[in-house]
N, C-alpha and C positions, 0 to 999 in steps of 0.2 A: 489460562494465559496470565495467571497470577493477578487478576484484577485489572490488567491493562486493557484499554479499549482495543477491540479487534475488528477485523473486516468480516462481515457476514458470518457464514459458517466456516470460513477458512481459518486455518491456524496461523494467521498473519496478524500481527499487531499493527496499529497505526504507525507506531515508531518504526517498525521494520519496513513498512511500505515507503516511508519517507527516506529511510536509508537506501532502499533499493532504487529510488529515483535518483539519488546521488551516484550510486554505483553504476546504474544503467541509464544515463541521460537520454539515450536513444530508446524511445518507447517500443520500437519494434523488437529490439533485443530483449527488453524487459518482458514483452509478451511471449517471446520464445522460451525464456527461462521460467516464467510463471504464467502459463496459459490460462489458468483459472482466475487470474486477476483481471478484472474488467476496467474499462475507462471510468465508469461510475465509481468503482471502488477507490481508484486513485484520486478522483475529484473529491470524494467524501473524506478521505484521509487528509488531504490538503486543507479542506475547509475546517475539519476538526482541529488539526494542528495549528492553524492560524488563529483559532478562537481561544487558544490557551495562552 
């Protein structure tokens, strides 16, 4: 992931998760597109992004 912070063992960066939240404001639609992404992953990405 080129040194970018990523989510668990998924090939999703924190930045990508934040972008997905903007693209899919409806969490249910986001879950349909990315079923491997859990609520905890989203929460941790938001916490990480807000600390920067």
